[in-house]
N, C-alpha and C positions, 0 to 999 in steps of 0.2 A: 307693473306700474301704470292687458286688454282687457249677465254673464256672471258673476261681478264683472263688469266690463269697465276699465278704467276710463275715469273722464273723457268721456265721448265715445265710447266703443260700443257699438251696436252692430258689430260685423255679423255676416249673415250666416252666423254660427256654423262653422264648417270644420273638419279634422275627421278622422276615421269616423269615431263617434259623431264629431260635430258635422261632419260632410255627410256622414251616413243620416244624420238628423236632419240636416236640409231636404235630402230626399224624402224621408218619411214625412216631414211635415206638407211637402208638396203632394203627397197622397192621402193626407187627412188621417194620418195615424196618431196625431196629438202631442200635446205637451208631456204627458206621463212618459210615453216611450222614449221621446227627446231627451228627457233629463235621465232615465234609465240609461240610454245609449252614453251620454256624458260620463256617467258615473262608471258604468261598465269600462270605458276607456281607460278612465284613470287606474282602475284595478287591475287590467289587463296588458295595456301597451307596455307599461315600464317593467313587466315581466317577461316580456318577449325580446329575443336579440335584435338589437338598434338595427342591422342590416335589413333583416325581414321587415321590420316596421317603416322603416324609410322605403324600401320598394313598394310597399302596400300603400302608403301615403301619396307616394308618387302616382301610383297607378289610380287611385281615388281621385286625385286632382285631375289626372285626364280624362277620366270619365264625367266628372262633372263640365269639365270645359268642353267636351264633345257635346253634352246635353244643351249647351247655352241656356242654362237657366238666367233667372233675372239677376242674381248676384254677379254671373259673369259679364252678361250684358251691361249691367250698371260700371264694373271693373272696367270694361272696354269703353265705356263713355266718357269715363274719369281719365283714363289713361290717353284717350284720343287727344284730350286737352294738353297734356304733357309733351307728347311726341308731335302734334301740330296737323294739320290738315295734308300738309305735302307727303307724310308718311303712307305707305299703301295700307290697304285692308289686309294684306297678309303680314306685314310688319306688326300691325295692331294685334292680330291673331296669335302671331307668335309671343309677342310681348305678353299679352293675357296669359297665355298658357304657362310661361315662365312664373307670372305673378302668382297664378293660382297654385302652382307647386310651391312657391315661397311661402304662400299664405297657409298650405297644408303642413308645410315644415315648421311653421311657428307652432301650430296645434300639437304636432308631433312633439315638439322640445317641451310644451307647456305639460303634455302628460308624461314625458319622461324626466323632467327636471329633477323630481326626488331622487331619482337613481344616477343622475349625471355628477360626477365627482367635482365638488368645488374647484379643485386644482385646475381641471379642464377648463372652464369657463375664466378663471382668473388669468391662466396662460393664453387662451385663444382669444380672449375678447382684446380687440386693438382699439386704442383710441386716438384719433386723428387732432393734429393742432396742439395748441398750446393752453387752451382755455380750461382745461382740467385742473390745472395747479390754481388757475385764478378761482374757479369755483370752490374748491377746498380750502383756499386761502381767505374767503368770504367766510364760509362756515366757521373756521378757526377762529376768526375775529369776531364771531357772534353775530353775524350778519346772515338773514334767512336767504335762501335761494331757491327759485321757482325753475325747475326744468320743464319747457313746455315742448311736447313732443307730437308729430303727425303719427298717423298708424303704420309706422314702419318696422321692419325687422322684428326682433324678439324684445318687447320691455320687459317681460319676466327675467329673460338672462340677464338683461340690462339692469334690472333692479337688484338682482341677486349679487352681481358684479359691484355696483356701487356701494352696496352696504357693506360688502367684506372689502371693498377699497379703502373705507375710512368713514362713510358716512353714518355707519352705526344702524340707522333706519331713516326711513322717509314716509311722508303721508301722501296719500293718493286717494282719488274719489272713483267709485265703482258705480255704474248703472245698474240697478235691480232689473233684470229680465228673466221672464220666463218663471222656471219652477224655483221655489225657495231651497229646495234640496241641492239644486246646482250652483245657486248662488252661495249659500252657505260653505259649500265644498271649494269654490274659488276664496272665498273669504279666509277659510281654514288655510288653504295652501298659500297666500300670498302672506298671511300673518307668519307661517311658519318659516318663510323667508326672511321677516323681520320688517315687513310692510304695516303701516297703520293705514287701513282703508275705510273711508266714509261712505255711507250711501248716498247716491245722488238724489234718491227719492226714498220715502219710506221712513223717513228719520228726521232729525232736526238738520235744517240747511247746514251744508259744510262750509259755507263762505266764513262763517265766524271762527270755526276750529281752525281752519286754513290760516286765518289771520293770527291767531293765537299761536299757531307753530311757527310761522314766518317771524313774528315779532320775538320768540325766543331764540332764534338764530338756527332755526331747523330747516331741513330739506323738504321741498314740496315738488312731487312729480305730475304733471298732468296732460293728459292727450288731449288735444284741443283742436284738430283741423276738422271738425264738424260741428256744428251749432246743434245742441240738444233742445233747444227752447225757441223762442221765437225772439229771443232778446241778445242774439249775439251780435257781433259786429260783422258788417259787409265789407268786404276787402276785394281787391284786385287780384286774382290769384290765376296764374297762367293765362293773362290776359282776358279774363272773365270775371263778373261778378261772382262772387262765393261767400258762404257765411260760415265764420268759424267761431269758437266760444270766446267771449270776452273775459271770462274769468282770470286767467292768468296776468293779463295787462292790468286789470282792476285790483288784483292782489297787489302787484308791485307799486300801483300808485297809492293804494291805502296804506302799506307797510314800509315802503322803502326797501323791499327785498330785490336782490339781483334777477331780473328776468333774462334768461338764457336760453335759447331755441337750441334743440338736440335732434340730430337726426341719428337714424338706427338704420343698419342693413347687415345681411348675412355676408360673409367674407369665406369664401370657400367652406370648409367643415365648422369654421368658428365664425366670428361676429365683429363688426365694425361699429364706430359711433365716432362722431363729431359734437362737441360742444361750442357752440356760436358765441362771439363775444356778447356782453350784456347790452339789452335794448334799455337806453337810459329813458327816465321819466322826462318828457320836453318841459323845457322851462316855461313855454309859453302856451295858452289856451286854457279853457277850463277842463274839469276832470273827465268830462264825455269826450272831449276833444283828445285829451291826451291818451286816454284808452284806445281811441279809434287810431290814432296814430301808432301806438305802440303794437296794436294787433295787425296793421298793415306791414309794419317792419317783421313781425312774426310770420306772415304769410310769406312774406319774400325771402325768409330763411329757408321756410319750409319748401319753396319752390327749388332753391338751390339743392337741397338735399334729395329732394324727389327726383330732381332732373339728374342727378349723379346716379341714381339708383332706382329708377323707375319700377323694377322688378319687384322690388322690396315695400312698395307702397300698397297695403292692404285695405283700398278703400271700396268696398263693395256698397255704399250706402250713397245716398245722394248730397252734394256737396255746393254744386254750382246752383246759383239763383234760377237759372233758365229750366234746371230741372225739379226745383222743388214744389210742393204743393202750396199754391198762392195762398192759401187760408192761413199757413203758419208764418208769412211774412208779417213783418211789423206794419201797424196802421190796417190790417185786414180783420174784420170780425167775423 
């Protein structure tokens, strides 16, 4: 619903093949080898006993954590905003270690999802709150729904669950990163689950297609806690200025679809999720002001979910304005 990487995903490409790929890039072995490692992981990981691969991926996570790579340092910088300056450096380091293990678990499950029985995630995926029925009620009535998510938990599993739960399919956006072979493999993988995946670049702009799907009463899922452009919304996020994608709010304003934040996390050996109440279009203000106000409410919902499950926020990229390249900010040429 995360390369082909969904709507906002430029994660630091980690997971046994992914994590190994991070290391190989650091040694200059290049994109070709990185792509082959991803593809090898898909071919091999699902054939090995799950217990073996889980131990292996945990080991890889710990090795990368000890190496203090750029991705780990960025993860810690982001988590510092979550836990605050009063938390000790040791607390932060232990949280980042657990966070990297969570991130590698995500990749392990991506590679293994083709062999995970649907019955497992249908029974071990736990939804909190009462908004699940509200969202499906909108879809049943022909009203489009936008699930807006941060980089949390496992959105491939969540996507497979929501499709089998009754959505039938949904549309998402993926950023084209690195090798075309890897992108195509992710594309085929997500399509096999029932997702319609639109490229973020390298094709027709996705906004118009997303509008069409929402006007037709369909479900759109967008990962949006990071701005991939210089046109996102600046919001207050954990007490600091940050930039998130404005697309979900803009789509809701344009189509009347229900904008509903979603948080995902790992729950023991299973998975957890919460759908938050709809963020309505404000009655006042022009379109730009409405989008800004709704984006701020999205950020606040993301804060709530991330604060509850900081280990499962897989943000190894820059989000906060203080960390961004100034040339990417609006008004800078």
